[in-house]
C-alpha positions in Angstrom: 37.4 5.1 -22.0 38.7 1.9 -23.6 36.8 -1.3 -23.9 39.1 -3.0 -21.4 38.1 -0.4 -18.8 34.4 -1.0 -19.5 34.4 -4.8 -19.4 35.5 -5.2 -15.8 32.6 -3.1 -14.7 30.1 -4.8 -17.0 31.0 -8.3 -16.0 30.0 -8.0 -12.3 26.7 -6.3 -13.3 26.0 -9.2 -15.7 26.8 -11.7 -13.0 24.6 -10.0 -10.5 21.7 -9.9 -13.1 22.3 -13.6 -13.9 22.3 -14.5 -10.1 19.1 -12.6 -9.6 17.3 -14.3 -12.5 18.5 -17.6 -11.0 16.9 -16.7 -7.7 13.6 -15.7 -9.4 13.5 -19.1 -11.3 14.4 -21.0 -8.1 11.6 -19.2 -6.1 9.2 -20.0 -9.0 10.1 -23.6 -9.0 9.8 -23.9 -5.2 6.3 -22.3 -5.4 5.2 -24.6 -8.1 6.3 -27.6 -6.0 4.5 -26.3 -3.0 1.3 -25.7 -4.9 1.5 -29.3 -6.2 2.0 -30.6 -2.6 -0.9 -28.6 -1.2 -3.1 -29.6 -4.1 -2.4 -33.3 -3.5 -3.2 -32.9 0.2 -6.4 -31.0 -0.6 -7.4 -33.9 -2.9 -6.8 -36.6 -0.2 -8.1 -34.8 2.9 -11.8 -34.3 3.8 -14.7 -36.1 5.3 -13.9 -39.0 3.0 -10.2 -39.5 3.4 -8.4 -41.0 0.4 -4.9 -42.5 0.6 -2.3 -40.6 -1.4 -1.6 -43.7 -3.5 -5.2 -43.9 -4.6 -5.1 -40.1 -5.4 -2.2 -40.5 -7.7 -3.8 -43.6 -9.3 -7.1 -41.8 -9.9 -5.3 -38.7 -11.3 -3.3 -40.9 -13.7 -6.4 -42.8 -14.7 -5.0 -46.2 -13.7 -7.8 -47.3 -11.3 -9.5 -46.4 -8.1 -12.9 -47.2 -6.6 -15.9 -45.4 -7.9 -16.8 -43.2 -4.9 -13.2 -41.9 -4.4 -13.0 -41.3 -8.1 -16.2 -39.2 -8.1 -15.1 -37.3 -5.0 -11.8 -36.3 -6.6 -12.9 -35.5 -10.1 -16.2 -33.9 -9.4 -15.8 -32.3 -6.0 -12.2 -31.7 -4.9 -10.3 -31.1 -8.1 -12.5 -28.3 -9.5 -12.3 -26.7 -6.0 -8.5 -26.9 -6.0 -8.2 -25.5 -9.5 -10.6 -22.7 -8.5 -8.4 -21.9 -5.6 -5.3 -21.8 -7.8 -6.9 -19.5 -10.4 -8.5 -17.2 -7.9 -5.4 -16.9 -5.7 -3.3 -16.0 -8.8 -5.8 -13.5 -10.0 -6.1 -11.8 -6.6 -2.3 -11.5 -6.0 -1.7 -10.0 -9.5 -4.6 -7.6 -9.0 -3.1 -6.4 -5.7 0.4 -6.0 -7.1 -0.9 -3.9 -10.0 -2.9 -1.6 -7.7 0.0 -1.2 -5.3 2.4 -0.2 -8.1 -0.2 2.0 -9.9 -1.1 4.0 -6.8 2.4 3.8 -5.2 0.5 2.6 -2.1 1.7 -0.3 0.0 -1.8 -0.9 1.4 -3.6 -0.9 -2.0 -5.7 -4.0 -2.6 -9.3 -4.5 -3.8 -10.7 -5.1 -0.4 -9.1 -2.1 1.4 -9.9 0.2 -1.5 -13.6 -0.8 -1.5 -13.4 -2.3 -5.0 -14.4 -5.8 -3.7 -17.4 -4.3 -1.8 -18.6 -2.5 -5.0 -18.4 -5.8 -6.9 -20.1 -7.6 -4.1 -23.0 -5.2 -4.1 -23.6 -5.7 -7.8 -23.7 -9.5 -7.4 -25.8 -9.2 -4.2 -28.5 -7.3 -6.1 -28.6 -10.1 -8.7 -28.8 -12.9 -6.1 -31.2 -11.4 -3.6 -33.7 -10.0 -6.1 -33.4 -13.2 -8.2 -32.7 -11.3 -11.4 -32.7 -13.7 -14.3 -29.2 -13.4 -15.8 -27.0 -16.2 -17.1 -24.4 -17.3 -14.5 -21.7 -16.4 -17.1 -22.8 -12.7 -17.0 -22.2 -12.4 -13.2 -18.5 -11.4 -13.6 -19.7 -8.5 -15.8 -22.0 -7.2 -13.0 -19.1 -7.6 -10.5 -16.8 -5.8 -12.9 -19.3 -2.9 -13.2 -19.6 -2.6 -9.4 -15.8 -2.8 -8.9 -15.2 -0.2 -11.7 -17.7 2.2 -10.1 -15.4 2.3 -7.0 -12.3 2.1 -9.1 -13.2 5.3 -11.0 -13.7 7.2 -7.8 -10.3 6.0 -6.5 -8.7 6.9 -9.8 -10.0 10.5 -9.7 -9.2 10.7 -6.0 -5.5 10.2 -7.0 -5.7 13.7 -8.5 -6.6 15.1 -5.2 -4.2 13.4 -2.8 -1.2 11.1 -3.1 -1.1 10.3 0.6 -1.4 6.5 0.9 -3.1 6.7 4.3 -5.7 9.1 2.9 -6.3 6.9 -0.1 -7.0 3.9 2.2 -9.4 6.1 4.3 -11.2 7.0 1.1 -11.4 3.3 0.2 -12.6 2.5 3.7 -15.4 5.1 3.4 -16.5 3.8 0.0 -16.4 0.2 1.4 -18.6 1.3 4.3 -21.0 3.0 1.9 -21.4 0.0 -0.4 -21.5 -2.3 2.7 -24.5 -0.3 4.0 -26.1 -0.7 0.6 -25.6 -4.4 0.7 -27.3 -4.4 4.1 -30.3 -2.6 2.5 -30.4 -5.2 -0.2 -30.4 -8.0 2.4 -33.3 -6.3 4.3 -35.4 -5.9 1.2 -34.6 -9.4 -0.2 -36.3 -12.7 0.1 -35.3 -15.0 3.0 -34.4 -17.9 0.8 -31.6 -15.9 -0.8 -29.9 -14.9 2.4 -28.1 -18.1 3.1 -26.6 -18.1 -0.4 -25.6 -14.4 0.0 -24.1 -14.9 3.4 -21.8 -17.6 2.1 -20.9 -15.4 -0.8 -20.2 -12.3 1.3 -17.7 -14.0 3.6 -15.8 -15.6 0.7 -16.2 -19.3 0.2 -14.9 -22.1 -2.1 -17.6 -24.5 -1.1 -19.4 -26.2 -4.0 -17.2 -24.9 -6.7 -17.6 -27.1 -9.7 -16.2 -27.5 -13.2 -18.8 -25.0 -14.5 -17.3 -22.3 -12.2 -13.8 -23.1 -13.4 -15.0 -22.8 -17.0 -16.5 -19.4 -16.2 -13.5 -17.9 -14.4 -10.8 -19.4 -16.6 -11.4 -17.3 -19.7 -11.4 -14.1 -17.7 -8.1 -14.9 -16.0 -6.6 -16.3 -19.3 -7.2 -12.9 -20.9 -6.4 -10.6 -17.9 -3.2 -12.3 -16.6 -1.3 -11.8 -19.9 -2.6 -8.3 -20.1 -1.3 -7.6 -16.7 2.2 -9.0 -17.6 2.2 -6.7 -20.7 1.6 -3.8 -18.4 4.7 -4.5 -16.3 6.8 -1.8 -18.0 4.2 1.0 -17.4 3.9 -0.2 -13.8 7.7 0.2 -13.3 7.5 3.7 -14.8 4.6 4.6 -12.5 6.7 3.6 -9.5 9.0 6.5 -10.4 6.2 9.0 -9.8 3.8 10.7 -12.2 6.0 13.5 -13.3 9.0 11.2 -14.1 6.7 8.8 -15.9 5.2 11.6 -18.0 8.7 12.9 -18.8 9.5 9.4 -20.1 6.5 9.6 -22.5 3.9 7.6 -20.5 0.3 8.9 -20.6 -0.2 8.5 -16.9 -4.0 8.9 -16.5 -4.8 6.6 -19.4 -2.3 4.0 -18.4 -3.6 4.0 -14.8 -7.1 3.7 -16.1 -6.1 0.6 -18.2 -4.3 -0.9 -15.2 -7.3 -0.4 -13.0 -9.5 -2.0 -15.7 -7.3 -5.1 -15.8 -6.8 -5.3 -12.0 -10.5 -5.0 -11.3 -11.4 -7.5 -14.0 -9.2 -10.0 -12.2 -10.8 -9.3 -8.9 -14.3 -9.2 -10.4 -14.0 -12.7 -11.8 -13.2 -14.1 -8.4 -15.8 -12.0 -6.5 -18.6 -13.1 -8.9 -18.1 -16.8 -8.1 -16.4 -17.0 -4.7 -17.2 -13.7 -3.0 -14.8 -11.1 -1.6 -11.7 -13.0 -0.4 -9.5 -10.6 1.4 -5.8 -10.0 2.1 -4.3 -12.4 -0.5 -4.0 -9.4 -2.8 -2.3 -7.4 -0.1 0.1 -10.0 1.4 1.3 -12.0 -1.6 3.0 -9.0 -3.5 4.8 -7.8 -0.3 6.1 -11.3 0.4 7.4 -11.6 -3.2 9.1 -8.2 -3.2 10.8 -9.1 0.1 12.0 -12.5 -1.1 13.1 -11.3 -4.6 14.6 -8.0 -3.2 13.1 -6.1 -6.2 10.1 -4.1 -7.1 10.4 -4.9 -10.8 6.9 -5.7 -11.9 8.2 -8.0 -14.7 9.4 -10.4 -11.9 6.9 -9.5 -9.1 3.7 -10.2 -11.1 4.4 -13.8 -12.2 5.8 -14.8 -8.9 3.0 -13.1 -7.1 0.5 -15.2 -9.1 2.2 -18.4 -8.0 2.4 -17.3 -4.3 -1.3 -16.1 -4.4 -2.3 -19.5 -5.8 -0.4 -21.2 -3.0 -1.8 -19.0 -0.2 -5.4 -19.4 -1.2 -5.2 -23.1 -1.8 -3.5 -23.6 1.5 -6.0 -21.3 3.3 -8.9 -23.3 1.7 -7.4 -26.5 2.9 -7.0 -25.1 6.4 -10.7 -23.9 6.3 -11.8 -27.4 5.6 -9.6 -29.1 8.3 -9.6 -26.8 11.3 -13.0 -27.7 12.6 -13.7 -30.8 10.5 -16.4 -32.0 9.6 -17.6 -28.3 9.9 -16.1 -26.0 7.4 -15.0 -22.4 7.7 -15.4 -19.9 4.8 -12.0 -19.4 3.3 -12.5 -15.6 3.5 -12.4 -15.8 7.3 -9.1 -17.7 7.3 -7.4 -15.2 4.9 -8.7 -12.3 7.0 -7.3 -13.9 10.2 -3.9 -14.4 8.6 -3.8 -11.1 6.7 -5.1 -8.6 9.2 -2.0 -8.6 11.4 0.2 -8.0 8.4 -2.1 -5.2 7.2 -1.8 -3.5 10.7 2.0 -3.7 10.5 2.0 -2.1 7.1 -0.4 0.6 8.2 1.8 1.3 11.3 4.9 1.6 9.0 3.1 4.0 6.7 1.8 6.2 9.6 5.3 6.4 11.2 6.8 7.2 7.8 4.4 10.1 7.3 
């Protein structure tokens, strides 16, 4: 075949690839703009309303009264940044688990990973174990990994996605029962703190919390992006991936470690916030019309940041001055989508 016969075929393929990359970049820019808009609204809204002009002035350091300046810099801005970081971490964690397990419903909450991480933190909080706050994510990681290893070995017994979710639900129920035991045995003064933690809340997040979670996410997010190619190979099936030279079990173990580390950092400080990890990757795949992890992971991070920041703003505003835990808002929004996905899986099988 001559070069002139090849070029007409190559040119449309290159054009399609260029158009697709343009779409990815456009979606990314739109999400960045949306995050900025929601963040500004979150800084201005609340019990103490602050005009948008004053918000911009304070952020730019060009003035503003003392009280609004304290409210923005010490109360609202760290909470917004915590929402952005946590949403990005949860979405990427969910996308990794879905690709690694080839399961549309895989996410830390439905697999029981979040409950295992919550149990470890609950033990520390209720029994007032003297550990540095910075060590809490390590406890959460240990609890999440305990469930993650069980799920990982369960993949050798069944590849049915519905059965995998049932295994995760059973593990979640077991660890949930253990949390109840911890609550019964614990001291009453720790129960209010634990309740807020278990439903998932961004209340009271400060710069110290941002400083704790940022290094975890700064390490785990790049690691997740480096695992994009193995994730693409795992989507082809274990036999095909092994035929292409991928050590499937070790790769899946590494993916689990990174995904659970992302989730553990959020659980340790904000509690188990459900369904962001499930919904964001599916929305991204639908918009981008691709399952390529190299594109899905970074855009999922942006969408997860937007979803959680917007959900936290809604949690503050729906019943103002009372405030809902953000975990309840994400569950209310994500549960119908989870049921639709489950129905599609059941009808498919």
